[in-house]
N, C-alpha and C positions, 0 to 999 in steps of 0.2 A: 182405577178411578180416572175419569176424563174431566179435565178442566179446560173450558174454552175461554180464552182471553180475547175480548172484543176490542179492536181498535175502532173507535167511533168515527175517525176520519177515513178518507179514501186513499191515503198515501201508503202504498204497499211497503216501501222502504222502511217506514217507521214501524210498521207491523213486524217486520223481520227483526229489528233491533229489540222491540218489546218482547218478542218470543224468546230470544236468547236469554234475556234477563229473567223471564218467568221460568224457563226450563232450568236455569242454573240453581234454583232453590227447591224445585219439586223433589219430593221424596221417592223412594223405590215404589214401583208399581203405579206411579202417577204419570199419565200422559197429558202433556200440555199442548194445546193447539191454539195458535193465534190466528185470528181471522180479520180481514180488512172489511170494513163496511162496504156494502154494495152500492150505497147511495149516500149523498150528503157532501159536505165541504171537504176540501183537501187538507184543511187544518181547522182547529176550533179555537177562535180568538175573540169571540163576541157572543152576546146573547143570541143573536140571529143565527150564527154558526151552530151554537149549541142546540137551539130549537130544531133546526133542520137536520141535525145528526141523529135525532132520536128514532125516526122510522128505520134507519139502517141498523141501529142497535137492536131494536125489537125484532127485525127480520132475522138477524144473526142468532138471537136467543130462540126464536121460534124454530129455526132450522136445527139448532142444537137439541131442542126438546124432541124433535122428530128422530134424531139420530142417537139419543141416549146419553147426552152429556150430563155429568153429575153436578157441575157448578160452574159459575161464571165470574169473570173479572171484567169490569168496565174500565178500560185503560185510557181514561182522559181525566185530568185533575178537576174538571167541573162535574164529574160523575153524572154525565147526561143520561137521562132515561132510567136511572137506577130504580126508582119506585115502580115505574111501569114494567121494567124487566122482572122485578120480583113478583108481580102479578101473573106473569107468564110462566116462570120457571118452577119446576118441581124442587130443584136443589137450591142452595144458597147463591146469592148474587152480591158481590162486594165491589164497591167503587174504590179507586186507588187513593183519592183524597181521604175518604172515610178510613181506609186501612192505615194510611200513613199517619194521620192525626191521632188515631187511637194508639198506634204503636209508639209514637213519640211521647205520649203521656205515660207510657210504661217505663221509659228509660230516662226521664228528666222532668223537672218541675215546669219548664217553659220551653216552647219551641218557636223558631222563626221559619217562615216559608220563603223559599227563593223560587220565583216563578219567571215567566217569560215576559209578557207585555204588561205595562202599567195598568192598562184598561181591564185586566183580568183580576186585579187585586181585590176588588169588591166581592167577587164571587167566592174567593178563598175565605174571606172574612165571614160571609154568609154561611158557608159550609162548616166553618169552625163552630159557629153558634149552633147550627143544627145538630152537630155531632157531640155537643156538650163539651167542646174544647175551647170555648171563647176565653175562659180564664187562663188557659195554658198557652194559647196562641199570643205571643208577645209582639209579633210584627209580620207583615207580608211585604216582600221586597222584589222588585222587578229588575231583571237584567236588560230588558228592552231589546231582546233578540227574538224575532219572529220564529214560530215553531219550525217552519220548514227551512230555516237558516241554521238551526242548532248543529246539524251534522256537517255544515260547511264552514264553520268558524274554527280556524286552527287554534285560536286562543280561548276556546270556550271554557275549558277546565280552569284556566287561570282567572277568567272573568267571573265565573260562578264561585270559585273559591274565595276570591277577593270580596265579592259581595256578601257571601255567607259569613266571612270573618267580621266584616263591618256590622252585619246584622246581629251576631252574637254579642258584640260589645254594646251596640246601641240599644238592643232590646233586653239586655241582661238575661239572655236565654242560654240554654245548655244543650239544645238539640236543633239540628237543621232538617227541615222537610223539603225535599225537592219537588217543586210544584208543577211538574210536567212529565208525562210518560217518556218524552224524548230526551229527558235528562238522566234516565235510569242508569246508563252506563258510566255516569260520573260519580256514582255513590262512593265506591271504594277510594277513589282518588281524593275526593274532597274530605272524606273522613280521615284519611291518613295524613293529609296536610294540616287539618285543623285540630285533630286529636279529640273530636267529640262525635257522638252518634249522628249519623246522617241516614235518613230514612228515605228509601225509594218505594213509592206506593205500589209499583208493579210487583216487586218481590213480596212486600208485605201482604198485599191482597191475595196473591197466589197462595201463600202459606195460610192465610186466614180461611180461604175457601177449602183448602186441603184439610185443615183442622176441623172445620164445621162438618164436612162430609164424613170424616173419620168418626166424629162424635155422634153422627146420625141426626144432626140438627138441620132442619130445613126452615125456610120462610113459612110462618104460620098461615094456614089457609083460612083462618078465621078473621073477620073484620076487614080492615083496609086493604090488606094484601091478598084477599081472596081473588080467585080468577075473575076477570072482568066479565060483566054480562054480555052475552052475544047480541050483536046488533049490526045493522047495515052501515057500511061506510061508503062515501061517494067520492067521485073524482079520482085523482091520482092515488088516494088511499083506499080505494075500493077493495084491494087485496088484503087489507088488514082487518076486515070485518068478519072473518071466519070465526065460528064458535070455538071457544077455548075449552079443551077437555078438563074435567075436574081433577084436581090434584089429590094425592093420597097423603094424609097427614103424617 
């Protein structure tokens, strides 16, 4: 089984950290390959960034389809391009926010999200509603550290742990969701210090994809996620207008 983990930003150092965390949970016979988007922003911290990251995500999925990838993880907490990627892929596609929120509801009654910048909190709330977790999501809290500064802050674990601890008390929650792929390697440390489940979406999404492939479950080719109709695209997106092969149900 081959799982492709797509980093929607163009920062290769972050891709390397994401790959380590994804490979750590993969089962026997599962190959995990993390890829860096070939186009788009260096980090995703706004709606503008997210919109411009989607072509790179779709290019990575299209390339994976040509090389026989079995399933995909979208490794950004905004889950950019998730629906469009499902239209392209034969196998399952799972976003890390989607996976983390679903996993959190399986191990607690309520969860708090700890994310990066305050301006991204609204997107997390929107996704909680979309994924049916609005009632379980008790709060979204920002540490106000830019994504590209996460690996440069020597006190990151302390800051995130302190914020997560305050979130548990303020929200009366019992699970923490880490709201950025760049926080994935903090999971065990924060969980050990706080004594509650801490969910990393990269690990959760990798295992969800692995499980779906094992179960033989694919995105339905009927209705909204059917392959998109072939048509011409213009300008810088002209290369995205190629016909999409039919999927096998």
